C-alpha positions in Angstrom: 19.5 -37.0 84.8 23.0 -35.7 85.0 21.8 -32.2 84.2 19.2 -32.4 86.9 21.8 -33.5 89.4 24.1 -30.6 88.5 21.2 -28.1 88.8 20.3 -29.3 92.2 23.9 -29.3 93.4 24.5 -25.8 92.1 21.3 -24.5 93.6 22.1 -26.1 96.9 25.7 -24.7 97.1 24.5 -21.2 96.2 21.8 -21.3 98.8 24.3 -22.6 101.4 26.8 -20.0 100.5 24.2 -17.2 101.0 23.2 -18.6 104.4 26.8 -19.0 105.5 27.6 -15.4 104.4 24.7 -14.2 106.5 26.1 -16.1 109.5 29.5 -14.5 109.0 28.0 -11.1 108.7 26.3 -11.6 112.1 29.6 -12.6 113.6 31.0 -9.3 112.3 28.1 -7.5 113.8 28.7 -9.3 117.1 32.3 -8.0 117.2 31.1 -4.5 116.4 28.4 -4.7 119.1 30.8 -6.0 121.7 33.1 -3.1 120.9 30.2 -0.6 121.3 29.2 -2.1 124.6 32.8 -2.0 125.8 32.9 1.7 125.0 29.6 2.3 126.8 30.9 0.5 129.9 34.1 2.6 129.8 32.0 5.8 129.5 29.7 4.8 132.3 32.6 4.1 134.7 34.7 7.2 133.8 35.4 10.0 136.3 32.3 12.3 136.8 32.3 15.8 135.3 30.2 18.9 136.0 26.6 18.8 134.7 26.6 20.2 131.2 24.8 23.5 130.6 22.6 22.0 127.9 22.8 18.2 128.0 22.2 16.4 124.7 20.2 13.1 124.7 22.5 11.6 122.1 26.0 13.0 122.8 25.7 13.0 126.6 23.9 9.7 127.1 25.7 7.7 129.9 27.9 10.7 130.7 29.0 10.5 134.4 28.3 13.6 136.3 28.4 15.0 139.8 26.1 17.8 141.0 25.5 19.5 144.4 22.1 20.8 145.4 19.0 20.2 147.5 16.1 17.9 146.9 12.7 19.5 146.8 9.1 18.2 146.7 7.8 14.7 146.8 9.3 12.0 144.5 7.5 10.4 141.7 7.1 6.6 141.8 7.8 4.5 138.8 6.6 0.9 139.0 9.4 -1.6 138.5 10.4 -5.2 139.4 14.0 -6.0 140.4 15.3 -9.6 140.2 15.8 -10.9 143.7 13.9 -8.1 145.4 10.4 -8.3 143.7 8.1 -5.4 142.8 8.6 -1.8 144.0 9.3 1.6 142.7 12.0 3.8 141.3 11.9 7.2 143.1 12.4 10.2 140.9 13.2 13.4 142.8 13.8 17.0 141.8 17.3 18.3 142.5 17.8 22.1 142.6 21.4 22.9 141.6 22.9 26.1 140.5 19.6 27.7 139.7 18.5 24.6 137.7 15.9 21.9 138.4 16.9 18.5 137.2 15.5 14.9 137.7 17.4 12.3 139.8 16.5 8.6 139.8 17.4 7.9 143.4 16.9 4.1 143.1 14.6 1.3 144.2 12.2 1.1 147.1 10.6 -2.3 147.7 6.8 -2.5 147.7 5.4 -2.2 151.2 8.4 -0.4 152.6 7.5 3.0 154.0 8.7 6.0 152.0 11.7 7.6 153.9 12.0 11.3 154.3 13.7 13.1 151.5 17.3 14.1 152.4 17.4 17.6 153.7 20.1 20.2 153.1 22.9 20.2 150.6 23.7 16.8 149.0 26.1 15.7 146.3 24.9 13.2 143.8 27.0 11.2 141.4 25.5 9.3 138.5 25.0 9.1 134.8 22.9 11.1 132.4 20.3 8.9 130.8 17.2 9.2 128.6 15.6 5.7 129.0 13.6 4.3 126.1 10.8 2.6 128.0 7.7 3.9 126.2 5.7 1.8 123.7 2.2 1.5 122.6 1.3 -0.8 125.5 2.6 1.5 128.2 -0.3 2.8 130.3 -0.6 6.5 131.1 0.7 7.6 134.4 -1.8 7.6 137.3 -1.1 11.1 138.6 -3.7 10.9 141.4 -2.0 7.8 142.8 1.5 9.0 141.9 2.2 5.8 139.9 4.1 5.9 136.7 4.8 2.9 134.5 7.9 4.1 132.7 10.6 6.7 133.0 9.2 9.2 130.5 11.7 12.0 131.0 9.8 14.6 129.1 6.5 13.9 130.8 8.1 13.7 134.3 10.0 17.0 133.6 6.8 18.7 132.5 4.9 17.4 135.5 7.6 18.5 138.0 8.5 21.7 136.1 12.2 20.7 135.6 14.4 20.7 132.6 14.5 17.3 130.8 17.8 16.3 132.3 17.8 12.9 134.1 20.6 11.7 136.4 20.5 8.0 137.4 22.1 7.9 140.8 25.3 5.9 141.6 26.3 7.5 144.9 24.9 10.1 147.2 26.7 12.0 150.0 24.1 11.4 152.7 22.3 8.2 153.9 19.3 7.4 151.8 18.3 3.9 152.9 16.2 1.9 152.4 16.4 3.2 148.8 18.9 1.2 146.8 20.5 2.9 143.8 20.1 1.2 140.4 22.9 2.6 138.4 23.0 2.7 134.6 24.7 -0.4 133.1 25.1 -1.8 129.6 23.4 -5.0 130.6 20.0 -4.0 129.2 21.3 -3.2 125.7 20.4 -6.1 123.4 23.1 -8.1 121.7 21.6 -11.1 119.9 24.0 -11.4 117.0 25.6 -14.6 118.2 22.2 -16.3 118.3 21.4 -15.0 114.8 24.7 -16.3 113.5 24.0 -19.8 115.0 20.6 -19.7 113.3 22.0 -18.9 109.9 24.7 -21.5 110.2 22.2 -24.1 111.3 20.0 -23.3 108.3 23.0 -23.7 106.0 23.6 -27.2 107.4 19.9 -28.1 107.0 20.0 -26.7 103.4 23.1 -28.8 102.6 21.5 -31.8 104.1 18.4 -31.4 102.0 20.5 -30.9 98.9 22.5 -34.0 99.6 19.3 -36.0 100.2 17.7 -34.7 97.0 20.9 -35.5 95.0 20.9 -39.1 96.5 17.3 -39.6 95.4 18.1 -38.4 91.9 21.1 -40.7 91.6 18.9 -43.7 92.8 16.3 -43.0 90.3 
């Protein structure tokens, strides 16, 4: 009986130690992720620079840029819902700048609001380079005939509008563009669930210890 009690106790302590170590690891991951998010926030808010000649989707993600040029053509509409504003569209326009054609996410237009005229003449846009990861196996194909897209697929939009796959998410524009509201890049959409995972592991450790104590009590009684 004593050997059985020792076996249960050792097994319980080893299991709890493993669960606690997983919780500690998640807390370490939390600190790392918060550091990464702080770096991203600092990068997003930095002073804008000129548009790189060949932007890289990895190295230049979130890079703040400023570009001067003219909008051309009709914008693409990407279906989106904004908290507090309801459904609507992101408007994606072509900016011709320095002999280049790039994509600009001008912001949100609420459903039912008439599409305003595209700003004419020279404009200066300030924003962040971005390559959104919004495509999965459930994303419908774009309805080209109705000009309705369901995700910001940079490569597909660039091919459709005959631009380079460079995507600027607008923060500011030098001319009035109401009723379009810019939706700047932020770090808010980047998942950070490590605290929740840590709580789960620590909770499992407590349950494991409780079950071990209960089993040990039953053994002692018998």
